[in-house]
C-alpha positions in Angstrom: 47.6 -98.6 30.4 51.0 -97.5 31.7 51.6 -96.3 35.3 51.6 -92.6 34.3 48.2 -92.9 32.5 46.8 -94.9 35.4 47.8 -92.2 37.9 46.3 -89.5 35.7 43.0 -91.4 35.6 42.9 -92.0 39.3 43.4 -88.3 39.9 40.8 -87.3 37.3 37.8 -86.7 39.7 39.9 -84.2 41.7 41.4 -82.5 38.7 38.3 -82.2 36.5 36.3 -80.7 39.3 38.6 -77.7 39.3 38.2 -77.7 43.1 40.3 -76.1 45.8 41.9 -79.3 47.0 44.6 -78.4 49.5 45.3 -81.7 51.2 48.5 -82.4 49.4 50.1 -79.0 50.1 51.9 -80.1 53.1 54.2 -82.3 51.0 57.3 -80.2 50.3 58.1 -81.7 47.0 60.6 -80.2 44.6 59.0 -78.0 42.0 59.6 -79.8 38.7 58.2 -76.9 36.7 60.0 -73.8 37.9 63.2 -73.1 39.9 63.5 -69.5 40.6 64.1 -67.1 43.5 61.7 -66.6 46.4 59.5 -63.6 45.9 56.4 -62.1 47.5 54.3 -64.7 45.7 56.7 -67.7 45.4 58.0 -69.5 48.5 60.6 -71.6 46.6 58.2 -74.4 45.8 54.7 -73.0 45.3 53.1 -69.8 44.1 50.6 -68.0 46.1 48.7 -64.7 46.4 48.8 -63.1 49.8 45.2 -61.9 49.9 43.7 -65.2 48.6 41.7 -67.3 51.1 43.3 -70.6 52.3 42.7 -73.6 50.1 39.9 -76.0 50.9 40.8 -79.4 52.4 40.0 -83.0 51.5 37.0 -83.2 53.8 35.5 -80.2 52.2 36.0 -81.7 48.8 34.3 -84.8 49.9 31.4 -82.8 51.4 30.9 -81.1 48.0 31.2 -84.3 45.9 29.0 -86.4 48.1 26.5 -83.6 49.1 24.2 -83.6 46.1 22.7 -80.5 44.6 24.3 -80.9 41.2 21.9 -79.8 38.4 21.5 -82.0 35.4 23.0 -81.0 32.1 21.8 -82.1 28.6 24.1 -84.3 26.5 23.9 -81.6 23.9 23.5 -77.9 24.3 24.1 -76.6 20.7 25.0 -73.0 20.0 23.1 -71.1 17.3 26.4 -69.6 16.1 29.2 -70.9 14.0 31.9 -68.4 13.2 34.2 -68.3 10.1 36.6 -65.5 11.0 38.3 -63.5 8.3 42.0 -64.0 7.7 42.9 -60.6 9.1 41.3 -57.8 11.0 43.0 -54.4 11.3 40.7 -53.1 14.0 39.3 -55.4 16.7 37.3 -58.6 16.6 36.9 -61.3 19.2 35.0 -64.6 19.0 34.3 -67.3 21.6 35.4 -70.7 20.5 33.9 -72.3 23.6 34.2 -72.3 27.4 37.2 -70.0 27.9 38.8 -70.3 24.4 38.9 -67.1 22.4 40.2 -65.9 19.0 41.2 -62.2 19.3 41.9 -60.5 16.0 43.5 -57.1 16.4 45.9 -54.9 14.4 46.5 -57.6 11.9 47.4 -60.3 14.5 45.4 -63.5 15.2 45.7 -64.4 18.9 44.3 -67.5 20.6 43.7 -67.5 24.3 43.4 -70.9 26.2 42.6 -72.9 23.0 40.8 -76.2 23.7 39.6 -78.1 20.7 39.6 -81.6 22.3 36.4 -83.4 23.1 37.2 -83.6 26.9 38.8 -81.2 29.3 40.8 -84.1 30.9 44.1 -85.8 31.2 42.6 -88.9 29.5 40.4 -89.2 26.4 37.9 -91.7 27.8 36.7 -89.8 30.9 36.3 -86.4 32.3 34.2 -83.3 31.4 32.9 -83.7 27.9 31.7 -81.0 25.5 28.0 -80.4 25.1 28.7 -78.3 22.0 31.4 -78.4 19.4 33.9 -75.5 19.0 32.2 -72.4 17.7 35.1 -72.0 15.2 36.0 -75.3 13.5 39.7 -75.9 13.7 40.0 -76.0 9.9 38.5 -72.5 9.8 41.1 -70.8 12.0 43.0 -68.0 10.3 46.8 -68.0 10.5 47.6 -67.9 14.2 50.4 -65.6 15.4 50.3 -66.0 19.1 48.8 -68.4 21.7 48.3 -67.1 25.3 47.8 -69.6 28.2 46.4 -68.4 31.5 47.1 -71.5 33.6 47.5 -75.3 33.4 44.1 -76.7 34.3 42.8 -79.0 31.6 39.9 -76.8 30.6 42.5 -74.1 29.7 45.7 -75.9 28.7 45.1 -78.6 26.1 48.4 -80.0 25.0 46.8 -81.9 22.1 45.5 -78.6 20.6 48.8 -76.8 21.3 50.7 -79.5 19.4 48.4 -79.2 16.4 48.8 -75.4 16.4 52.6 -75.6 16.6 52.8 -78.0 13.7 50.4 -76.0 11.4 50.9 -72.4 12.5 54.2 -72.0 14.4 52.8 -69.3 16.6 54.5 -67.6 19.5 53.5 -69.3 22.8 53.1 -67.1 26.0 52.4 -68.4 29.5 53.1 -67.5 33.1 56.1 -69.0 34.9 56.5 -72.8 35.0 54.0 -73.5 32.2 56.7 -73.9 29.7 57.7 -77.1 31.5 54.1 -78.3 31.5 53.8 -77.8 27.7 57.2 -79.1 26.9 56.7 -82.3 28.9 54.3 -83.3 26.0 55.8 -81.2 23.2 59.5 -80.5 23.8 59.7 -78.9 20.4 57.4 -76.0 21.3 59.3 -72.8 22.5 57.3 -71.0 25.2 58.0 -67.5 26.5 57.1 -67.2 30.2 56.7 -64.2 32.4 56.0 -63.4 36.0 53.1 -61.2 37.1 53.8 -57.7 36.0 55.8 -58.9 33.0 54.9 -58.5 29.3 55.7 -59.8 25.9 55.8 -57.7 22.7 53.7 -59.5 20.0 54.4 -56.9 17.3 52.0 -54.6 15.5 51.9 -52.4 18.6 50.4 -55.2 20.7 51.8 -56.2 24.1 50.5 -59.1 26.3 50.8 -58.2 30.0 50.6 -60.9 32.6 48.6 -59.9 35.6 47.4 -61.7 38.9 44.2 -63.7 39.4 42.7 -65.3 42.4 43.1 -68.9 41.3 45.6 -71.8 41.4 47.2 -74.5 39.2 47.6 -78.3 39.0 47.9 -81.0 36.4 48.1 -83.9 38.9 47.8 -84.7 42.6 51.1 -83.2 43.9 51.9 -80.2 41.7 49.5 -77.8 43.1 50.6 -74.1 42.6 53.9 -75.2 41.1 53.2 -73.2 37.9 51.9 -69.7 38.0 48.4 -68.6 36.8 47.4 -65.3 35.4 45.0 -62.9 33.6 46.1 -61.0 30.5 45.9 -57.3 29.6 46.5 -56.7 25.9 47.5 -53.2 25.0 46.7 -52.7 21.3 46.2 -49.9 18.8 42.4 -50.7 19.1 42.3 -50.3 22.9 43.0 -52.3 25.9 41.6 -55.8 26.3 41.4 -57.4 29.8 41.1 -61.2 29.7 40.5 -63.3 32.8 40.5 -67.1 32.4 39.6 -68.1 36.0 39.5 -66.0 39.2 37.6 -65.4 42.4 36.7 -61.9 43.4 38.6 -61.9 46.6 39.0 -58.4 48.0 39.0 -56.9 44.6 42.4 -55.3 44.8 43.8 -56.9 41.7 41.0 -55.4 39.6 41.6 -52.0 41.0 45.3 -52.4 40.2 44.5 -53.2 36.6 42.3 -50.2 36.3 44.9 -47.9 37.8 47.8 -49.3 35.7 46.1 -49.6 32.3 43.1 -47.3 32.5 39.6 -48.1 31.3 39.6 -51.3 29.1 37.9 -51.2 25.7 36.9 -54.8 26.2 36.8 -57.3 29.1 36.4 -61.1 28.8 35.0 -62.0 32.2 34.2 -65.6 33.4 30.6 -66.1 34.7 30.4 -69.9 35.2 31.6 -72.8 37.3 30.7 -71.2 40.6 28.4 -73.5 42.6 28.4 -74.3 45.4 29.6 -70.9 46.6 30.9 -72.1 49.9 33.4 -74.2 48.0 34.0 -72.3 44.7 34.0 -68.6 45.8 37.7 -68.2 46.3 38.6 -69.4 42.8 35.6 -68.8 40.5 33.5 -65.7 40.2 29.7 -65.9 39.9 27.8 -63.5 37.7 27.3 -61.1 40.6 31.0 -61.0 41.2 31.7 -60.4 37.5 29.4 -57.4 37.5 31.4 -56.0 40.5 34.6 -56.4 38.5 32.9 -54.6 35.6 32.0 -51.7 37.9 35.6 -51.5 39.1 37.4 -51.6 35.8 34.7 -49.6 33.9 35.2 -51.5 30.7 33.4 -50.1 27.7 32.2 -53.6 26.8 32.3 -56.9 28.7 31.7 -60.4 27.3 30.9 -63.4 29.5 32.5 -66.8 29.0 33.4 -70.0 31.0 29.9 -71.4 30.9 27.7 -73.8 28.9 30.4 -76.1 27.3 32.0 -78.3 30.0 30.1 -79.3 33.1 32.5 -78.6 36.0 30.3 -77.6 39.0 26.8 -77.7 40.3 24.9 -74.9 38.4 22.7 -75.7 35.5 23.9 -75.3 31.9 21.9 -72.1 31.3 21.9 -70.6 34.8 25.0 -68.2 34.3 23.3 -65.9 31.7 20.1 -65.9 33.7 22.0 -64.8 36.9 24.0 -62.3 34.9 20.9 -60.6 33.7 19.6 -60.4 37.3 22.9 -59.0 38.5 23.0 -56.4 35.8 19.4 -55.4 36.6 20.2 -55.0 40.3 23.3 -52.9 39.5 21.3 -50.8 37.0 23.7 -51.6 34.2 22.2 -52.1 30.7 22.4 -55.8 29.6 24.1 -54.8 26.3 27.2 -53.7 28.2 27.8 -57.2 29.5 26.9 -59.9 27.0 27.2 -63.7 27.8 28.6 -65.2 24.6 27.8 -68.6 23.1 30.3 -70.6 21.2 30.8 -69.2 17.7 29.5 -65.8 18.7 31.7 -62.8 17.7 31.9 -59.2 18.8 33.2 -56.1 17.0 33.1 -52.5 18.0 30.0 -50.8 16.5 31.9 -47.7 15.4 
């Protein structure tokens, strides 16, 4: 094991937990991912969101990790679905591959969001969060891929092994927020990556544009690169309607969701995360729970919402099947029909009924 691999392994418990570890932020290291001008959300070294709560510290991380309360997960939690998508869809079709990985088929384009086909969401292959179900679309069953969208660089969202395979076999367009080109190209220098700041967009063709929007989250691949690459949500404007995809976010003060509603109107479809949220005292700033996700739905008024980010990788304290149960309770309390916000299992697909 070389020094780089050893350091990755030593940092694994912190990285894999997807926690709000802020104890390294005082180190004013040079940003090795992005060198750009200071803005209202970049201080010259690290990105930030002004309305986001302060990061948790090392003692709070230790309190969580040593405090107990983590529900047991089964070694296997198989999905009843296995999707074999068509080669092309002129309307709209979306399918959950697993965790936060989606295949969106719209207007003749096949778009992957945060594709992770590896066995573990981890910097190393021998440790870290392991799948309890296989990808709901087998890699060999993917249609020709035209674009890959990355929301941020955490290992459960940015899987360089998968990205390398996709480049070799499909040559798609890669889109990511600022700084993530350097993250990807550190492993795959041959992959061209188009990056944008919040508020920017990339024309994917066929009348589809990927807009990069803020999220209440953060980024890190190691122990001293926190917030050095930007993170985002996506709004896809398409001939079949607007799709709002959130990879990870807390609810915060809700302003970013109101802003999306005001700028883009009512989404036809929203992919909203509903898992990896316990304990709330630690996770609330960065991961919504189902109740928060329902609040987002009420703000954006999406015609249809689909829940993801649950039931594949064990990252936090809640049980494997608690998110859909809590989502059902939150929808009941909000007097919203369950059919308007469905928690997806891997391999489950959705298409408009009309």
